[in-house]
PDB file as gemmi writes it, atoms N, CA and C in Angstrom:
CRYST1    1.000    1.000    1.000  90.00  90.00  90.00 P 1                      
ATOM      1  N   MET A   1      17.368  13.891 -10.058  1.00  0.00           N  
ATOM      2  CA  MET A   1      17.022  14.608 -11.281  1.00  0.00           C  
ATOM      3  C   MET A   1      15.897  13.893 -12.045  1.00  0.00           C  
ATOM      4  N   THR A   2      15.800  12.583 -11.888  1.00  0.00           N  
ATOM      5  CA  THR A   2      14.769  11.827 -12.601  1.00  0.00           C  
ATOM      6  C   THR A   2      13.368  12.309 -12.240  1.00  0.00           C  
ATOM      7  N   VAL A   3      13.145  12.600 -10.973  1.00  0.00           N  
ATOM      8  CA  VAL A   3      11.826  13.070 -10.539  1.00  0.00           C  
ATOM      9  C   VAL A   3      11.478  14.388 -11.223  1.00  0.00           C  
ATOM     10  N   GLU A   4      12.442  15.295 -11.313  1.00  0.00           N  
ATOM     11  CA  GLU A   4      12.203  16.576 -11.978  1.00  0.00           C  
ATOM     12  C   GLU A   4      11.881  16.363 -13.459  1.00  0.00           C  
ATOM     13  N   CYS A   5      12.592  15.453 -14.092  1.00  0.00           N  
ATOM     14  CA  CYS A   5      12.332  15.161 -15.512  1.00  0.00           C  
ATOM     15  C   CYS A   5      10.936  14.576 -15.690  1.00  0.00           C  
ATOM     16  N   MET A   6      10.518  13.731 -14.755  1.00  0.00           N  
ATOM     17  CA  MET A   6       9.179  13.157 -14.822  1.00  0.00           C  
ATOM     18  C   MET A   6       8.119  14.253 -14.704  1.00  0.00           C  
ATOM     19  N   LYS A   7       8.339  15.215 -13.826  1.00  0.00           N  
ATOM     20  CA  LYS A   7       7.382  16.313 -13.650  1.00  0.00           C  
ATOM     21  C   LYS A   7       7.288  17.169 -14.914  1.00  0.00           C  
ATOM     22  N   ILE A   8       8.419  17.411 -15.541  1.00  0.00           N  
ATOM     23  CA  ILE A   8       8.421  18.210 -16.777  1.00  0.00           C  
ATOM     24  C   ILE A   8       7.720  17.439 -17.900  1.00  0.00           C  
ATOM     25  N   ALA A   9       8.004  16.145 -18.008  1.00  0.00           N  
ATOM     26  CA  ALA A   9       7.326  15.326 -19.021  1.00  0.00           C  
ATOM     27  C   ALA A   9       5.823  15.336 -18.783  1.00  0.00           C  
ATOM     28  N   GLN A  10       5.395  15.234 -17.530  1.00  0.00           N  
ATOM     29  CA  GLN A  10       3.964  15.253 -17.220  1.00  0.00           C  
ATOM     30  C   GLN A  10       3.331  16.579 -17.637  1.00  0.00           C  
ATOM     31  N   ARG A  11       4.056  17.665 -17.415  1.00  0.00           N  
ATOM     32  CA  ARG A  11       3.568  18.985 -17.823  1.00  0.00           C  
ATOM     33  C   ARG A  11       3.345  19.021 -19.338  1.00  0.00           C  
ATOM     34  N   LEU A  12       4.272  18.436 -20.094  1.00  0.00           N  
ATOM     35  CA  LEU A  12       4.141  18.395 -21.551  1.00  0.00           C  
ATOM     36  C   LEU A  12       3.008  17.463 -21.969  1.00  0.00           C  
ATOM     37  N   TRP A  13       2.903  16.317 -21.333  1.00  0.00           N  
ATOM     38  CA  TRP A  13       1.814  15.382 -21.649  1.00  0.00           C  
ATOM     39  C   TRP A  13       0.458  16.021 -21.369  1.00  0.00           C  
ATOM     40  N   ASP A  14       0.369  16.780 -20.282  1.00  0.00           N  
ATOM     41  CA  ASP A  14      -0.893  17.453 -19.949  1.00  0.00           C  
ATOM     42  C   ASP A  14      -1.304  18.443 -21.034  1.00  0.00           C  
ATOM     43  N   ALA A  15      -0.321  18.954 -21.774  1.00  0.00           N  
ATOM     44  CA  ALA A  15      -0.594  19.881 -22.876  1.00  0.00           C  
ATOM     45  C   ALA A  15      -0.667  19.152 -24.224  1.00  0.00           C  
ATOM     46  N   ASN A  16      -0.732  17.815 -24.167  1.00  0.00           N  
ATOM     47  CA  ASN A  16      -0.792  16.972 -25.376  1.00  0.00           C  
ATOM     48  C   ASN A  16       0.448  17.092 -26.251  1.00  0.00           C  
ATOM     49  N   ILE A  17       1.581  17.334 -25.634  1.00  0.00           N  
ATOM     50  CA  ILE A  17       2.851  17.365 -26.361  1.00  0.00           C  
ATOM     51  C   ILE A  17       3.544  16.033 -26.144  1.00  0.00           C  
ATOM     52  N   SER A  18       3.916  15.398 -27.219  1.00  0.00           N  
ATOM     53  CA  SER A  18       4.632  14.133 -27.140  1.00  0.00           C  
ATOM     54  C   SER A  18       5.980  14.368 -26.469  1.00  0.00           C  
ATOM     55  N   ALA A  19       6.282  13.582 -25.438  1.00  0.00           N  
ATOM     56  CA  ALA A  19       7.530  13.765 -24.706  1.00  0.00           C  
ATOM     57  C   ALA A  19       7.974  12.451 -24.085  1.00  0.00           C  
ATOM     58  N   GLU A  20       9.266  12.336 -23.896  1.00  0.00           N  
ATOM     59  CA  GLU A  20       9.839  11.204 -23.180  1.00  0.00           C  
ATOM     60  C   GLU A  20      11.040  11.718 -22.408  1.00  0.00           C  
ATOM     61  N   PHE A  21      11.511  10.927 -21.473  1.00  0.00           N  
ATOM     62  CA  PHE A  21      12.680  11.327 -20.706  1.00  0.00           C  
ATOM     63  C   PHE A  21      13.563  10.122 -20.459  1.00  0.00           C  
ATOM     64  N   SER A  22      14.824  10.382 -20.255  1.00  0.00           N  
ATOM     65  CA  SER A  22      15.773   9.315 -19.962  1.00  0.00           C  
ATOM     66  C   SER A  22      15.554   8.844 -18.537  1.00  0.00           C  
ATOM     67  N   GLN A  23      15.509   7.552 -18.356  1.00  0.00           N  
ATOM     68  CA  GLN A  23      15.320   7.001 -17.026  1.00  0.00           C  
ATOM     69  C   GLN A  23      16.639   6.719 -16.332  1.00  0.00           C  
ATOM     70  N   LYS A  24      17.728   7.082 -16.988  1.00  0.00           N  
ATOM     71  CA  LYS A  24      19.045   6.925 -16.365  1.00  0.00           C  
ATOM     72  C   LYS A  24      19.214   8.016 -15.313  1.00  0.00           C  
ATOM     73  N   GLU A  25      19.879   7.685 -14.224  1.00  0.00           N  
ATOM     74  CA  GLU A  25      20.067   8.655 -13.149  1.00  0.00           C  
ATOM     75  C   GLU A  25      20.957   9.817 -13.592  1.00  0.00           C  
ATOM     76  N   ASN A  26      22.005   9.533 -14.336  1.00  0.00           N  
ATOM     77  CA  ASN A  26      22.906  10.587 -14.829  1.00  0.00           C  
ATOM     78  C   ASN A  26      23.149  10.399 -16.323  1.00  0.00           C  
ATOM     79  N   PRO A  27      22.158  10.710 -17.145  1.00  0.00           N  
ATOM     80  CA  PRO A  27      22.343  10.515 -18.588  1.00  0.00           C  
ATOM     81  C   PRO A  27      23.417  11.460 -19.140  1.00  0.00           C  
ATOM     82  N   LYS A  28      24.160  10.962 -20.090  1.00  0.00           N  
ATOM     83  CA  LYS A  28      25.202  11.763 -20.727  1.00  0.00           C  
ATOM     84  C   LYS A  28      24.581  12.523 -21.901  1.00  0.00           C  
ATOM     85  N   LEU A  29      24.712  13.834 -21.861  1.00  0.00           N  
ATOM     86  CA  LEU A  29      24.078  14.687 -22.872  1.00  0.00           C  
ATOM     87  C   LEU A  29      24.520  14.308 -24.282  1.00  0.00           C  
ATOM     88  N   LYS A  30      25.789  14.003 -24.449  1.00  0.00           N  
ATOM     89  CA  LYS A  30      26.316  13.655 -25.771  1.00  0.00           C  
ATOM     90  C   LYS A  30      25.547  12.470 -26.376  1.00  0.00           C  
ATOM     91  N   PHE A  31      25.305  11.451 -25.586  1.00  0.00           N  
ATOM     92  CA  PHE A  31      24.598  10.268 -26.085  1.00  0.00           C  
ATOM     93  C   PHE A  31      23.110  10.540 -26.286  1.00  0.00           C  
ATOM     94  N   GLU A  32      22.518  11.317 -25.394  1.00  0.00           N  
ATOM     95  CA  GLU A  32      21.106  11.668 -25.536  1.00  0.00           C  
ATOM     96  C   GLU A  32      20.892  12.517 -26.791  1.00  0.00           C  
ATOM     97  N   LEU A  33      21.799  13.444 -27.039  1.00  0.00           N  
ATOM     98  CA  LEU A  33      21.724  14.296 -28.224  1.00  0.00           C  
ATOM     99  C   LEU A  33      21.870  13.469 -29.493  1.00  0.00           C  
ATOM    100  N   ARG A  34      22.827  12.556 -29.514  1.00  0.00           N  
ATOM    101  CA  ARG A  34      23.039  11.695 -30.684  1.00  0.00           C  
ATOM    102  C   ARG A  34      21.785  10.862 -30.952  1.00  0.00           C  
ATOM    103  N   ASP A  35      21.190  10.320 -29.892  1.00  0.00           N  
ATOM    104  CA  ASP A  35      19.973   9.524 -30.031  1.00  0.00           C  
ATOM    105  C   ASP A  35      18.844  10.359 -30.618  1.00  0.00           C  
ATOM    106  N   ALA A  36      18.662  11.570 -30.117  1.00  0.00           N  
ATOM    107  CA  ALA A  36      17.604  12.457 -30.614  1.00  0.00           C  
ATOM    108  C   ALA A  36      17.840  12.805 -32.084  1.00  0.00           C  
ATOM    109  N   LEU A  37      19.070  13.080 -32.453  1.00  0.00           N  
ATOM    110  CA  LEU A  37      19.387  13.393 -33.857  1.00  0.00           C  
ATOM    111  C   LEU A  37      19.141  12.187 -34.754  1.00  0.00           C  
ATOM    112  N   ASP A  38      19.534  11.004 -34.290  1.00  0.00           N  
ATOM    113  CA  ASP A  38      19.321   9.785 -35.080  1.00  0.00           C  
ATOM    114  C   ASP A  38      17.838   9.513 -35.289  1.00  0.00           C  
ATOM    115  N   ARG A  39      17.020   9.872 -34.321  1.00  0.00           N  
ATOM    116  CA  ARG A  39      15.581   9.623 -34.390  1.00  0.00           C  
ATOM    117  C   ARG A  39      14.811  10.816 -34.960  1.00  0.00           C  
ATOM    118  N   VAL A  40      15.523  11.842 -35.408  1.00  0.00           N  
ATOM    119  CA  VAL A  40      14.955  13.049 -36.011  1.00  0.00           C  
ATOM    120  C   VAL A  40      13.917  13.687 -35.079  1.00  0.00           C  
ATOM    121  N   ILE A  41      14.281  13.793 -33.831  1.00  0.00           N  
ATOM    122  CA  ILE A  41      13.443  14.482 -32.851  1.00  0.00           C  
ATOM    123  C   ILE A  41      13.735  15.969 -32.989  1.00  0.00           C  
ATOM    124  N   PRO A  42      12.728  16.804 -33.180  1.00  0.00           N  
ATOM    125  CA  PRO A  42      12.983  18.215 -33.484  1.00  0.00           C  
ATOM    126  C   PRO A  42      13.460  19.060 -32.296  1.00  0.00           C  
ATOM    127  N   PHE A  43      13.020  18.730 -31.087  1.00  0.00           N  
ATOM    128  CA  PHE A  43      13.379  19.551 -29.925  1.00  0.00           C  
ATOM    129  C   PHE A  43      13.765  18.676 -28.746  1.00  0.00           C  
ATOM    130  N   MET A  44      14.681  19.196 -27.947  1.00  0.00           N  
ATOM    131  CA  MET A  44      15.041  18.571 -26.674  1.00  0.00           C  
ATOM    132  C   MET A  44      14.837  19.612 -25.584  1.00  0.00           C  
ATOM    133  N   VAL A  45      14.333  19.163 -24.461  1.00  0.00           N  
ATOM    134  CA  VAL A  45      14.273  20.003 -23.275  1.00  0.00           C  
ATOM    135  C   VAL A  45      15.354  19.468 -22.344  1.00  0.00           C  
ATOM    136  N   ILE A  46      16.328  20.305 -22.071  1.00  0.00           N  
ATOM    137  CA  ILE A  46      17.472  19.890 -21.264  1.00  0.00           C  
ATOM    138  C   ILE A  46      17.329  20.482 -19.871  1.00  0.00           C  
ATOM    139  N   VAL A  47      17.419  19.599 -18.895  1.00  0.00           N  
ATOM    140  CA  VAL A  47      17.233  19.988 -17.504  1.00  0.00           C  
ATOM    141  C   VAL A  47      18.532  19.730 -16.755  1.00  0.00           C  
ATOM    142  N   GLY A  48      19.094  20.783 -16.207  1.00  0.00           N  
ATOM    143  CA  GLY A  48      20.291  20.655 -15.385  1.00  0.00           C  
ATOM    144  C   GLY A  48      20.041  21.269 -14.023  1.00  0.00           C  
ATOM    145  N   GLU A  49      20.906  20.961 -13.092  1.00  0.00           N  
ATOM    146  CA  GLU A  49      20.732  21.494 -11.738  1.00  0.00           C  
ATOM    147  C   GLU A  49      20.764  23.017 -11.717  1.00  0.00           C  
ATOM    148  N   SER A  50      21.664  23.610 -12.493  1.00  0.00           N  
ATOM    149  CA  SER A  50      21.758  25.076 -12.493  1.00  0.00           C  
ATOM    150  C   SER A  50      20.502  25.701 -13.104  1.00  0.00           C  
ATOM    151  N   GLU A  51      19.966  25.073 -14.154  1.00  0.00           N  
ATOM    152  CA  GLU A  51      18.734  25.589 -14.761  1.00  0.00           C  
ATOM    153  C   GLU A  51      17.562  25.464 -13.783  1.00  0.00           C  
ATOM    154  N   LEU A  52      17.464  24.318 -13.132  1.00  0.00           N  
ATOM    155  CA  LEU A  52      16.370  24.119 -12.177  1.00  0.00           C  
ATOM    156  C   LEU A  52      16.431  25.123 -11.036  1.00  0.00           C  
ATOM    157  N   ALA A  53      17.631  25.446 -10.597  1.00  0.00           N  
ATOM    158  CA  ALA A  53      17.783  26.433  -9.520  1.00  0.00           C  
ATOM    159  C   ALA A  53      17.235  27.791  -9.942  1.00  0.00           C  
ATOM    160  N   GLU A  54      17.274  28.075 -11.260  1.00  0.00           N  
ATOM    161  CA  GLU A  54      16.751  29.330 -11.803  1.00  0.00           C  
ATOM    162  C   GLU A  54      15.279  29.209 -12.212  1.00  0.00           C  
ATOM    163  N   GLY A  55      14.721  27.995 -12.110  1.00  0.00           N  
ATOM    164  CA  GLY A  55      13.345  27.774 -12.563  1.00  0.00           C  
ATOM    165  C   GLY A  55      13.249  27.758 -14.075  1.00  0.00           C  
ATOM    166  N   LYS A  56      14.321  27.324 -14.743  1.00  0.00           N  
ATOM    167  CA  LYS A  56      14.371  27.342 -16.203  1.00  0.00           C  
ATOM    168  C   LYS A  56      14.811  25.994 -16.748  1.00  0.00           C  
ATOM    169  N   VAL A  57      14.636  25.821 -18.059  1.00  0.00           N  
ATOM    170  CA  VAL A  57      15.138  24.668 -18.804  1.00  0.00           C  
ATOM    171  C   VAL A  57      15.725  25.200 -20.109  1.00  0.00           C  
ATOM    172  N   LEU A  58      16.530  24.376 -20.762  1.00  0.00           N  
ATOM    173  CA  LEU A  58      17.033  24.722 -22.090  1.00  0.00           C  
ATOM    174  C   LEU A  58      16.159  24.017 -23.124  1.00  0.00           C  
ATOM    175  N   VAL A  59      15.707  24.763 -24.106  1.00  0.00           N  
ATOM    176  CA  VAL A  59      14.976  24.174 -25.227  1.00  0.00           C  
ATOM    177  C   VAL A  59      15.914  24.215 -26.418  1.00  0.00           C  
ATOM    178  N   LYS A  60      16.295  23.036 -26.875  1.00  0.00           N  
ATOM    179  CA  LYS A  60      17.245  22.925 -27.975  1.00  0.00           C  
ATOM    180  C   LYS A  60      16.490  22.565 -29.248  1.00  0.00           C  
ATOM    181  N   ASP A  61      16.581  23.438 -30.243  1.00  0.00           N  
ATOM    182  CA  ASP A  61      16.012  23.200 -31.563  1.00  0.00           C  
ATOM    183  C   ASP A  61      17.081  22.466 -32.359  1.00  0.00           C  
ATOM    184  N   LEU A  62      16.910  21.173 -32.544  1.00  0.00           N  
ATOM    185  CA  LEU A  62      17.963  20.360 -33.157  1.00  0.00           C  
ATOM    186  C   LEU A  62      18.151  20.670 -34.639  1.00  0.00           C  
ATOM    187  N   ALA A  63      17.084  21.008 -35.346  1.00  0.00           N  
ATOM    188  CA  ALA A  63      17.205  21.312 -36.773  1.00  0.00           C  
ATOM    189  C   ALA A  63      17.949  22.623 -36.993  1.00  0.00           C  
ATOM    190  N   ALA A  64      17.647  23.625 -36.181  1.00  0.00           N  
ATOM    191  CA  ALA A  64      18.266  24.937 -36.342  1.00  0.00           C  
ATOM    192  C   ALA A  64      19.572  25.063 -35.564  1.00  0.00           C  
ATOM    193  N   ALA A  65      19.875  24.059 -34.740  1.00  0.00           N  
ATOM    194  CA  ALA A  65      21.076  24.077 -33.895  1.00  0.00           C  
ATOM    195  C   ALA A  65      21.116  25.334 -33.021  1.00  0.00           C  
ATOM    196  N   LYS A  66      19.969  25.644 -32.411  1.00  0.00           N  
ATOM    197  CA  LYS A  66      19.861  26.793 -31.512  1.00  0.00           C  
ATOM    198  C   LYS A  66      19.262  26.330 -30.201  1.00  0.00           C  
ATOM    199  N   GLU A  67      19.550  27.068 -29.147  1.00  0.00           N  
ATOM    200  CA  GLU A  67      18.921  26.753 -27.868  1.00  0.00           C  
ATOM    201  C   GLU A  67      18.557  28.033 -27.136  1.00  0.00           C  
ATOM    202  N   ASP A  68      17.476  27.937 -26.369  1.00  0.00           N  
ATOM    203  CA  ASP A  68      16.990  29.072 -25.594  1.00  0.00           C  
ATOM    204  C   ASP A  68      16.737  28.608 -24.169  1.00  0.00           C  
ATOM    205  N   LYS A  69      17.054  29.477 -23.232  1.00  0.00           N  
ATOM    206  CA  LYS A  69      16.690  29.231 -21.842  1.00  0.00           C  
ATOM    207  C   LYS A  69      15.285  29.758 -21.641  1.00  0.00           C  
ATOM    208  N   VAL A  70      14.415  28.902 -21.096  1.00  0.00           N  
ATOM    209  CA  VAL A  70      13.005  29.226 -20.971  1.00  0.00           C  
ATOM    210  C   VAL A  70      12.566  28.984 -19.532  1.00  0.00           C  
ATOM    211  N   LEU A  71      11.748  29.885 -19.015  1.00  0.00           N  
ATOM    212  CA  LEU A  71      11.167  29.651 -17.706  1.00  0.00           C  
ATOM    213  C   LEU A  71      10.323  28.386 -17.760  1.00  0.00           C  
ATOM    214  N   LEU A  72      10.422  27.563 -16.747  1.00  0.00           N  
ATOM    215  CA  LEU A  72       9.679  26.315 -16.717  1.00  0.00           C  
ATOM    216  C   LEU A  72       8.178  26.549 -16.866  1.00  0.00           C  
ATOM    217  N   ASP A  73       7.675  27.601 -16.255  1.00  0.00           N  
ATOM    218  CA  ASP A  73       6.252  27.917 -16.354  1.00  0.00           C  
ATOM    219  C   ASP A  73       5.838  28.350 -17.761  1.00  0.00           C  
ATOM    220  N   GLU A  74       6.793  28.691 -18.611  1.00  0.00           N  
ATOM    221  CA  GLU A  74       6.494  29.131 -19.980  1.00  0.00           C  
ATOM    222  C   GLU A  74       6.916  28.103 -21.031  1.00  0.00           C  
ATOM    223  N   LEU A  75       7.301  26.905 -20.581  1.00  0.00           N  
ATOM    224  CA  LEU A  75       7.825  25.884 -21.488  1.00  0.00           C  
ATOM    225  C   LEU A  75       6.816  25.480 -22.557  1.00  0.00           C  
ATOM    226  N   VAL A  76       5.605  25.162 -22.165  1.00  0.00           N  
ATOM    227  CA  VAL A  76       4.595  24.699 -23.124  1.00  0.00           C  
ATOM    228  C   VAL A  76       4.336  25.765 -24.183  1.00  0.00           C  
ATOM    229  N   GLU A  77       4.128  26.982 -23.741  1.00  0.00           N  
ATOM    230  CA  GLU A  77       3.878  28.071 -24.693  1.00  0.00           C  
ATOM    231  C   GLU A  77       5.073  28.287 -25.612  1.00  0.00           C  
ATOM    232  N   ALA A  78       6.284  28.196 -25.074  1.00  0.00           N  
ATOM    233  CA  ALA A  78       7.493  28.369 -25.887  1.00  0.00           C  
ATOM    234  C   ALA A  78       7.583  27.289 -26.960  1.00  0.00           C  
ATOM    235  N   LEU A  79       7.252  26.058 -26.603  1.00  0.00           N  
ATOM    236  CA  LEU A  79       7.298  24.982 -27.594  1.00  0.00           C  
ATOM    237  C   LEU A  79       6.244  25.179 -28.681  1.00  0.00           C  
ATOM    238  N   PHE A  80       5.046  25.611 -28.289  1.00  0.00           N  
ATOM    239  CA  PHE A  80       4.018  25.879 -29.296  1.00  0.00           C  
ATOM    240  C   PHE A  80       4.463  26.998 -30.229  1.00  0.00           C  
ATOM    241  N   LYS A  81       5.085  28.026 -29.682  1.00  0.00           N  
ATOM    242  CA  LYS A  81       5.560  29.135 -30.526  1.00  0.00           C  
ATOM    243  C   LYS A  81       6.645  28.679 -31.494  1.00  0.00           C  
ATOM    244  N   LYS A  82       7.382  27.637 -31.112  1.00  0.00           N  
ATOM    245  CA  LYS A  82       8.428  27.100 -31.998  1.00  0.00           C  
ATOM    246  C   LYS A  82       7.861  26.141 -33.040  1.00  0.00           C  
ATOM    247  N   GLY A  83       6.551  25.886 -32.971  1.00  0.00           N  
ATOM    248  CA  GLY A  83       5.926  25.054 -33.991  1.00  0.00           C  
ATOM    249  C   GLY A  83       5.554  23.651 -33.551  1.00  0.00           C  
ATOM    250  N   VAL A  84       5.717  23.326 -32.281  1.00  0.00           N  
ATOM    251  CA  VAL A  84       5.304  22.014 -31.802  1.00  0.00           C  
ATOM    252  C   VAL A  84       3.795  21.925 -31.886  1.00  0.00           C  
ATOM    253  N   VAL A  85       3.306  20.823 -32.417  1.00  0.00           N  
ATOM    254  CA  VAL A  85       1.876  20.611 -32.600  1.00  0.00           C  
ATOM    255  C   VAL A  85       1.424  19.542 -31.609  1.00  0.00           C  
ATOM    256  N   PRO A  86       0.342  19.796 -30.876  1.00  0.00           N  
ATOM    257  CA  PRO A  86      -0.135  18.792 -29.923  1.00  0.00           C  
ATOM    258  C   PRO A  86      -0.591  17.518 -30.630  1.00  0.00           C  
ATOM    259  N   VAL A  87      -0.385  16.399 -29.966  1.00  0.00           N  
ATOM    260  CA  VAL A  87      -0.822  15.124 -30.531  1.00  0.00           C  
ATOM    261  C   VAL A  87      -2.318  14.980 -30.359  1.00  0.00           C  
ATOM    262  N   GLY A  88      -2.920  14.179 -31.208  1.00  0.00           N  
ATOM    263  CA  GLY A  88      -4.338  13.894 -31.076  1.00  0.00           C  
ATOM    264  C   GLY A  88      -5.250  14.864 -31.801  1.00  0.00           C  
ATOM    265  N   CYS A  89      -4.693  15.835 -32.493  1.00  0.00           N  
ATOM    266  CA  CYS A  89      -5.530  16.784 -33.231  1.00  0.00           C  
ATOM    267  C   CYS A  89      -5.090  16.740 -34.687  1.00  0.00           C  
ATOM    268  N   GLU A  90      -5.872  16.083 -35.511  1.00  0.00           N  
ATOM    269  CA  GLU A  90      -5.448  15.869 -36.893  1.00  0.00           C  
ATOM    270  C   GLU A  90      -5.330  17.143 -37.709  1.00  0.00           C  
ATOM    271  N   PHE A  91      -5.976  18.210 -37.273  1.00  0.00           N  
ATOM    272  CA  PHE A  91      -5.911  19.447 -38.036  1.00  0.00           C  
ATOM    273  C   PHE A  91      -5.120  20.545 -37.316  1.00  0.00           C  
ATOM    274  N   ALA A  92      -4.410  20.192 -36.257  1.00  0.00           N  
ATOM    275  CA  ALA A  92      -3.727  21.194 -35.445  1.00  0.00           C  
ATOM    276  C   ALA A  92      -2.674  21.967 -36.242  1.00  0.00           C  
ATOM    277  N   ALA A  93      -1.926  21.291 -37.080  1.00  0.00           N  
ATOM    278  CA  ALA A  93      -0.878  21.974 -37.843  1.00  0.00           C  
ATOM    279  C   ALA A  93      -1.485  23.013 -38.782  1.00  0.00           C  
ATOM    280  N   GLU A  94      -2.568  22.646 -39.463  1.00  0.00           N  
ATOM    281  CA  GLU A  94      -3.216  23.591 -40.366  1.00  0.00           C  
ATOM    282  C   GLU A  94      -3.802  24.768 -39.591  1.00  0.00           C  
ATOM    283  N   MET A  95      -4.395  24.467 -38.429  1.00  0.00           N  
ATOM    284  CA  MET A  95      -4.979  25.521 -37.610  1.00  0.00           C  
ATOM    285  C   MET A  95      -3.897  26.484 -37.112  1.00  0.00           C  
ATOM    286  N   ALA A  96      -2.751  25.937 -36.731  1.00  0.00           N  
ATOM    287  CA  ALA A  96      -1.664  26.776 -36.237  1.00  0.00           C  
ATOM    288  C   ALA A  96      -1.155  27.700 -37.345  1.00  0.00           C  
ATOM    289  N   LYS A  97      -1.033  27.172 -38.552  1.00  0.00           N  
ATOM    290  CA  LYS A  97      -0.556  27.977 -39.681  1.00  0.00           C  
ATOM    291  C   LYS A  97      -1.525  29.114 -39.999  1.00  0.00           C  
ATOM    292  N   GLU A  98      -2.800  28.857 -39.793  1.00  0.00           N  
ATOM    293  CA  GLU A  98      -3.824  29.859 -40.074  1.00  0.00           C  
ATOM    294  C   GLU A  98      -4.061  30.786 -38.891  1.00  0.00           C  
ATOM    295  N   GLY A  99      -3.335  30.554 -37.794  1.00  0.00           N  
ATOM    296  CA  GLY A  99      -3.493  31.391 -36.616  1.00  0.00           C  
ATOM    297  C   GLY A  99      -4.770  31.113 -35.843  1.00  0.00           C  
ATOM    298  N   LYS A 100      -5.380  29.963 -36.069  1.00  0.00           N  
ATOM    299  CA  LYS A 100      -6.629  29.622 -35.406  1.00  0.00           C  
ATOM    300  C   LYS A 100      -6.415  28.782 -34.155  1.00  0.00           C  
ATOM    301  N   TYR A 101      -5.201  28.353 -33.907  1.00  0.00           N  
ATOM    302  CA  TYR A 101      -4.920  27.514 -32.754  1.00  0.00           C  
ATOM    303  C   TYR A 101      -4.810  28.376 -31.509  1.00  0.00           C  
ATOM    304  N   CYS A 102      -5.529  28.032 -30.481  1.00  0.00           N  
ATOM    305  CA  CYS A 102      -5.595  28.867 -29.284  1.00  0.00           C  
ATOM    306  C   CYS A 102      -4.981  28.143 -28.091  1.00  0.00           C  
ATOM    307  N   LEU A 103      -3.924  28.713 -27.517  1.00  0.00           N  
ATOM    308  CA  LEU A 103      -3.269  28.106 -26.364  1.00  0.00           C  
ATOM    309  C   LEU A 103      -4.192  28.063 -25.158  1.00  0.00           C  
ATOM    310  N   SER A 104      -5.111  29.005 -25.034  1.00  0.00           N  
ATOM    311  CA  SER A 104      -5.979  29.022 -23.869  1.00  0.00           C  
ATOM    312  C   SER A 104      -6.911  27.816 -23.823  1.00  0.00           C  
ATOM    313  N   SER A 105      -7.104  27.164 -24.934  1.00  0.00           N  
ATOM    314  CA  SER A 105      -7.970  25.986 -24.933  1.00  0.00           C  
ATOM    315  C   SER A 105      -7.322  24.819 -24.199  1.00  0.00           C  
ATOM    316  N   LEU A 106      -6.022  24.913 -23.950  1.00  0.00           N  
ATOM    317  CA  LEU A 106      -5.318  23.834 -23.232  1.00  0.00           C  
ATOM    318  C   LEU A 106      -5.178  24.144 -21.752  1.00  0.00           C  
ATOM    319  N   ASN A 107      -5.746  25.245 -21.306  1.00  0.00           N  
ATOM    320  CA  ASN A 107      -5.670  25.632 -19.900  1.00  0.00           C  
ATOM    321  C   ASN A 107      -4.236  25.802 -19.419  1.00  0.00           C  
ATOM    322  N   ILE A 108      -3.417  26.489 -20.211  1.00  0.00           N  
ATOM    323  CA  ILE A 108      -2.036  26.742 -19.789  1.00  0.00           C  
ATOM    324  C   ILE A 108      -1.840  28.219 -19.530  1.00  0.00           C  
TER     325      ILE A 108                                                      
END                                                                             
């Protein structure tokens, strides 16, 4: 599962989305969730064997306590629609609010 998590993290990094993954072979969701909440991380992408078999991941909005199953190929766009702002662009949040942020500029 670690290799799959690395591939998903790379996909997010390629889109300039800050991401990390657990390097444990079998991380316990309860502890990972607690860690994310303690660190005020807004979203988690949860990867399980059943989701991978469907070509999907779970996107958990920690602030809203909601989760959505998302196609892996649509993950980056789904995160942007939820308000994730790419790193390295000091005006990205303002541009997104004004509707000027364009996903096609990231080649996704």
